N, C-alpha and C positions, 0 to 999 in steps of 0.2 A: 516741496516739503521732503526732507530726507527720510528715507525708509529706516525703521529701527531694526537692527539685526536681531534675529532670534537664534541664540546659540544652539538650541536643540534642533531647530529646523535646519540650520546650517550643517550640523553634524550628520543628520539623516540624509541631507542632500548629497553630501560627499560620500556617504555610505552607499548611495544608489549609483555612484559614478563607476562604470565598468572599468575605467582606467585605474581605479584604486583597488583592484583585486589583488590582494597580497597572498603570499604562499600559505600563511596560517589560515587565512579565510577560506582559501580554496580547499585546504586540507579538512577544515571543519565541514564544508559543504559535502565533500565526498564521504567523510566519516558518518555524517547524519544520513545522507541519501542511501548509503549502502546498508542501513538498518533494514531496508526492505528485502535484502537478500535473505534474512532470517525468516521473514514472513513468507516469501516465495518458496523457500525450501520446505518449511513446515506444512504449508497448505497443500503442496503438490506431492510431498513424500507419502502422504496418506493414500493418495490415489494408487500408487504402486504397491504400498504395503497392504492395501485392501484385497488384492488378489490372493494373498496368503491368509490374511485375517478372516476372510470369508469362510475358508476351510477350517482354520484353527478353532474359531468360536461358533461355527455352524450358523452363520448369519443368513437370514432370509432376505428377500429383495428389499423390504422396507428398512431393515437394519443396515443393509449395505449402503443405502443412501443416507441414513441417519448418522452413521459414524463420522463421515467427513463433514456432514452438515452441522454437527454439534459444536465444532470449533468456530464456525462462522457465527453461530448464535452467541457464543462467548465473546467473540470479537466485537459483535454489534453492541452488546451490553458494556464491554470494556471501553469502547469508543465513546458511548453516550455518557457514562459515569465519569470517566477520566477526562472528558472534554472540559467539564466544569473545573476539576482539580487542576488541569493544565493552566487554565486562565487564573486560578487563584494562587497556587503555590509555585508556579514556574514550570518551564519546559524541561530543564535539565533534571530537576528533582524527580519528575515523573518517569522520564525515559531511563534513568539509571535504576530506579526501583523495579520497573517492569522487566528490564532485561535480566536482572537477578532472579525474579520470579519465573521467567521463561526457562532459564537454565534448570532450575529445580524441578519444574513440572515436566520438562522434556526428559530428564533422567528418570523421573518416576514412571513416565509412560513406557519406558523400556523394560520395566520389571513387574508390570501388572500381571495378575494371575487369573483375572476373569473380565468378561466384557463390560460389566457394569462399572468396574473400577476404571477401565479404559475410557468409557464415555465421560465419566466425571473429570478425569485428568485432561482429556482433550478439550473439554469445556474451559477448564482453568488455563490451558495453554492459549486458547482463543482470547480469553479475558486479558491476558498479558499482552498479546499482540495488538489488540484494539487500543489498549492504553498507550503503547509505544507509538502507534501510528499518529494519534492525536498530538502527542507531545513533539515527536520528531518532525512531522510535516509542518507544524506551526513554526518550530525553530528554523526549519529549512527556508520557509517563505520569508522569515524575518531577517535572515542574513544574506539573502540573494539580491544581486543588483537588479533594479527594475527592468533594464533593457534586455536582460537575458534570463528573467525569472522563469519563463516557460521551460527553458532547458533544465534549470536546477530543480524546480518544483514538480515538473511534469515528466521530463525525459529521464533524469537521473534515477529517481526512485523506481521507475518502471524498468529501466535497464537492470538495476540491482535485483528487482523482483524476478525478471525473466531469467537472469543468470542463476539465481537461487533455485528457480524451478527446474532449469536444465541440470543443475548439479544434483538436485533431488532425484531426478529420473536416472541420471548416470549412476548415482549411488545405489538406487534400487536395482539397476541392472547388474552392477558388480556384486552386490550382496546376494541377489538371487542366484548368481552363478557360483558363489563361494561359501555362503553362510548357512545354506540348507534351511531347515525348519525354523531357525531362530533369526532369519534375515530381517523380519519385520521389527524385532526388538532393536537391532542395530540401526535400522532406518530412522526410527523415532528418537533414539538416544543421541545419535550423531548431531542432531540439531543444536545441541548445547555448545558444540565447538565454535561455530561462527559467532554465537552470542557472547561467548567468553572473549573472543578476539575483539568484538565491538566494544565491550566494556573497557578493555585495555586502551583502545585508541580514543575512546570518548572521555577518559578520566581527566584529561587536561582541558576539556572544553569549558568555556565560561557559560553563564546563563545567557539567554537571549538578551542582547543590549536593548532592543526595542521594548521588550517586556519590562526590563528594569526601568527604562525611562518612563514608561506608562505608569509604573508604580511609584515614581518619584524617588527612586533609589539611585541618585546621581553618582555617588562615589563608586558603587559597584558597576554602574553602566560605563563609567570612564575606564575602569579596569578591564571590562569586557571588550570595549573598543580597542584598547591597547593590546590585549591578548590576541585579538584578530588582526593586529598589525595596522590599525587605522591611525591616521594623524589627527589628533584632537585639536580643534580650533582654539586659539587663545581666548576667544570670547566665551567659551563654555565655562560654567561655574566650577572652580577647582578648589578654592579655599573653603574652609569650614563655614564662614559667614555667608559666602555666596551660595553654597550648597543648601544651607538652611533656608535662606530666603527663597530660592527657587523651589524647594520642596513645599514651602508654605503656599506659594503661588499655584502649584499644580497638585490638586488632590488626586489620589489614585482613582482611575475609572473602574466602575464595577459593571460587569457584564452579566447576562443571563440568557437562557434559551428564549425567554419571552422577548427580551430586547433584540435578540438576533432577528426576529421576524417582524419587528416594528419598523416604521418608516425612519430613515430612508433605506433601510436594508431589506425590506420585504421582498422585492422582486429578485434581487441578487441571491438572497438566502434560499428562496424557493427554486431558483434556477439550479444552483449547485446541488441542493439536496435531492431534487427530483431527477436530474440527469444522472447523478452518480447512483441513485437508488434504483433507477429503472434499467440502466445499462446491462446488468448481468442477465436480464431475461433474454437478451439477444445472444444466447449461447454460452453463458458463463459455466453452466453445469457441464456442457459438452466439452469444454476446454479442460476443466479440472479433472473430469472423469475420462479423459482421452484414453489412458491405458485400459480402463474397464471397457470402453466402447470397442477398441480394437480386439480385445480378448473375446468379446461376444460376437463380433462380426466375422473375424477371420479365423477363429479357433486356433489362435497362436499360443505359444508358450507364454508363461508369465514374463520371463525376461525379455522376449521379443516384443510383447505387447507394450511393455514399459518403454522400450527403445523407440517403437513406432510413435508412441505418445509424445516423445521428445521433439518430433517434427513440428508440432504446434508451437512449442516454446522457442525453437529456433526461429520461427516466423515472428514471434513476439520480440525477440532481440532485434531483428531487422526493422520491425515497426517502430520500436523506440528510437532507433538510430534515425529513421526518417522523421519522426516527431522532433527529435533534437535539432535537426536541420531546419524544419519547417515551421514549428510553432511560433517562434518570435518573428517570422517573416510574413506568414499568411494569416495568422490569427487562430484563436481557439475554436470558434464556431465553424469555420470552414473545415478544420480537421475533423470535428465531430461529424459533420455531414458526409465527408469522404469515408470515414470509418463505418458509420451505421449503414449507409446506402451500399457501400462495397460489401459488407458482411452479408446483407440480404441477398445480393446477387450471387455471391459464392455459395450460400446455403441452397439456393434454388438449383445451381449447377450440380451440387452434391446429390440433391434429390433425384435429378434426371439421369445422372451418370452412374449412380450406385450400382444398378444391375448391368448396364451396358458396358461400363469401363471401370470396374471397382478399383483398379490400380491408380485411378485419378484421385482417389480419396486422400492419398498422402500429400500430393502437392496442393490440393484444395484446403486441406487442414492447415498446411503451412500458410496459405494466403489468409485464412481466417485469423491466424495468429498475428500476421502483419497488420491487418486492418483493425483488429480488436485493440492492439496496443498503440496504434496511431490515435484512436479515439481516447484511450486511457491517458495519454500524455496531455491532451487538451482538457480532460475532465479534472485531473489532479491539479493542473495549473490554475483553473478557475476557482477551485475550492480554496487554494492557498492565497489568492490575491484579491478576491472580490469583497472580502469583509474585513473590518478594522481589527487592530491588534487586541482590543479589549474582549472581543468575542471570537477570535480566530480559532482558539482551541475548541470552543463549542461548535463552530462551523465544521471543523474537521470531524468532531465527534458525531454530529448529526448526519453529515454526509456519509461517513464511513459506516455508521450504524445502519443506515438504510441500505447501503451497498451490501453489507455482510448478511443482513436479513434476506435480501434478494438472492444472494449466493447460496445461503442455507436452503432456501426454498427450491432453487433450481437444481442444486446438487442432490437434495433429498428426492426430488421427483424424477431426475434423469433416468435412473435404472428402470423405474416403473413405466415412464413414457417410452423408453426404448423397447421394453418387453411388450407393451400393450399395442403400440402403433407401428413399430418397426423403424428402421433408420430413415427411410425416405420421408415418411410423414413427420417424424421428429425434426428433420432438417427444414421442412416447410414451416413448421411452427416457429423455429428460431428465425427464419427469414421474415415472417410476418412481424415478429417482435422487433427485429432490426428496422 
């Protein structure tokens, strides 16, 4: 019996063919993936700015942890709320709106006059970041070829994140050396520049073609495939009657957070949400607050502490490169095991070498960065590919919500843990979590 051709399936099959990677599609992948540069810059720039903000606003230990943590709370809420909107109204609509909001809030954060206002605006910045993550990462997963999806959905955004973090620390270093007492204002306001650049490059992107197909919007899906440079099969419905008939055959799927955890998605949904949600407890606060840690341990100047903290993010860049090469070859779960077990070993070494050879903290911090981002590549890939299109935005929202809540907790507690238990015991705690 002759198999009946399914035009939609044929088109998606050709879309998953790595040999069909066009220049427009590759440009779209990089444009979306490098949205994480903005996230990396903004989250890490506060770690350097905090050294000055602590003095300007007379922050106590609790407030020192709460100020960077509030952005993670905003990101968690933004990811959860906009995960639903991403599945309902589309990926492109959400990430365009949120980038504009991010620019406005970043500029406002540079002109605040009291710490309460800064807390509110940092929360709103986080809200915009969380919304962009759900939309951008869903879009990225849906235009990536299956055979190399780990590279595009796991490695690329983490490369962009680590580059953004490094740029944040370099910006902090330069501004501490040149801008004096207003350096922190420039640090927070400069975040608007890469967001403006992203809006310019994203302006010509179509909506996710997979999402359009899911919603039965075949003419727009066809145009999106053509914009990305794909050859459309002749069997695909292209005339008005064909499109209308196909739209009636396929009713738009409706997703929900409840559906996300129902069979057959239960195990996969729990896997991605719990792994991403628990990973930050293995040293997330220590990495983000690296400049603060070095300033407390070594009694270094603000500028030098910021530069020392950059060692970690240099390691992250190396880790994402390793992940880029390895994730589609050895699989996600093996990368996770390498990352978590390796981190635990390195933190134990830190604990034992802290007094005997304090100079070893720098290369060990570098290794933590390598291992943390090897595991991040695997985690981000799993979130993007294990759940179907109808609930992919919600999957991204739930996973990143859990992650940012955990980061908020670890960042908030890190100054207190360091002050109460010392560096050695803090390192042991992170090793146990790993």
